[in-house]
N, C-alpha and C positions, 0 to 999 in steps of 0.2 A: 823535191823530196824533203828538202830541209824544212820547207814551210809546212809540209805535211806533218813532219815529226814535231815541229814547233806547235802546230795546232793541236796535235794529239797530247802533247805535254801540257798545254794550257788547259785542255779539257780535263785531264786527270787532276791537275792542280785545283781547278775550280770545284770538281766533285769532292776532293779531299777537304777543301776549305769549307764547303757547305756541310759536309758530314761532321766536321769538327765543331761547327756552330750549333748543331742540333742539341737541344737541352733535354735532359732527362728529368722528369718531375721528381721532386723530393717526396719520399713517402710521408703520408700524413700521420701525425702522431695519434695514438689511440685516444679516444675521448675519455675524459676523466668522469666517472660517475660517482656521485655522492649519494649515499642512501640515507634518507631522512624519513621519519614518520610524520606526515602531515595529517592532522585531524580534520576530516571533512565533516564530522558530525559534532553535535552538541552534547556534552555530558549531562546526564539527568540530574546531577547535583546542582546545576545552575538553573534548572527549570522547575516550574510548578505544575504538578499534575492536577487537572481539573476533570471532574466527572459530570457529564451532561446526562441527566436521568432520561430514561426511556419515556416515550409518550405512549400511554396505555389507555385504551377505551374500555370502560367497564359498563356492564349492564346486566339485564336479566332476560332470559327467554321464558315466555309463559306458554306452556303447552296445555292443551286440554282435549279431552275426549267426551263428547256428549252422546247420550243414549236416550232412548224413549223414556219418558217419565213413568214411574210406577205409581199405582194407585193402591191405597190401603184403606180398608173400611174399619172404622172404630166400632168394636162389638157392642159397647154400651150405648153409644149415641146413634150409631148407624151412619155417622157422617163419613163421607169419602174424602180422604186427604191425598194430595198429590205430592210425591216424594221425587225431587229431581235426582237423576242419576247421571254421574259423569265424574271424571277425574281431572283435576287441574294440578299442574306441576310448575313451580317457579325455579328455574335453573340459572345460577349466576354464570357470567362469562367474562373473559378478559381477552382483548386482542391488542397486540403490540403494533402500534402505528409506525413508530420510529424506534429503533433499538438504542440502547445506552451507548454513548460515545465517550471516549477518553481522549482528551487533548492535552498537549504540553505547551505551556506558555512561558515566554522568557520574561525578563524584568521589565521590558518595554510594553508588555501585554500582547505581543505578536505570537501567533500560533507557529510552533516549530515542528516540522515533520521529519527532519533528518536528525535522529537521536542515536547516541552511542549506546548499544545494548550488548550484553554478553551473549554467548551462544545459547540458543534455545529460549531466549527471552523475547517477549513481544511488547510493544508499547502498552498494551492493555494489562499485561501481567506484571510489568515493572512498577515497583513502589520505591520512591526515592528514600534513601537512608536505611534501607534494609539489604 
């Protein structure tokens, strides 16, 4: 019985020792956040605005309506003359092949697409220095 009590005491002691060795993790500190404004766009003051003009095709449409010719007799000479009848119309037209483009170029001559603009402004409407 003594050995039984001794074994029981040893078991309780070992459980107590292992329970005492259990480590509790320390709470992690809250991460420190630093707010900074990083510009991911390029200001228009450092860029040059270039306008590539539109490609426009110009020409004329010529329309015409032809009719049977009319004949007129000259009362003095009795000669019959033919008078051509018809209407011709020359109409100018313009067709935009490629629209006008506005590009922004940096000092190195490279095209920049990420431009800092104020609210409601577009790259086409922005004019530097104004």
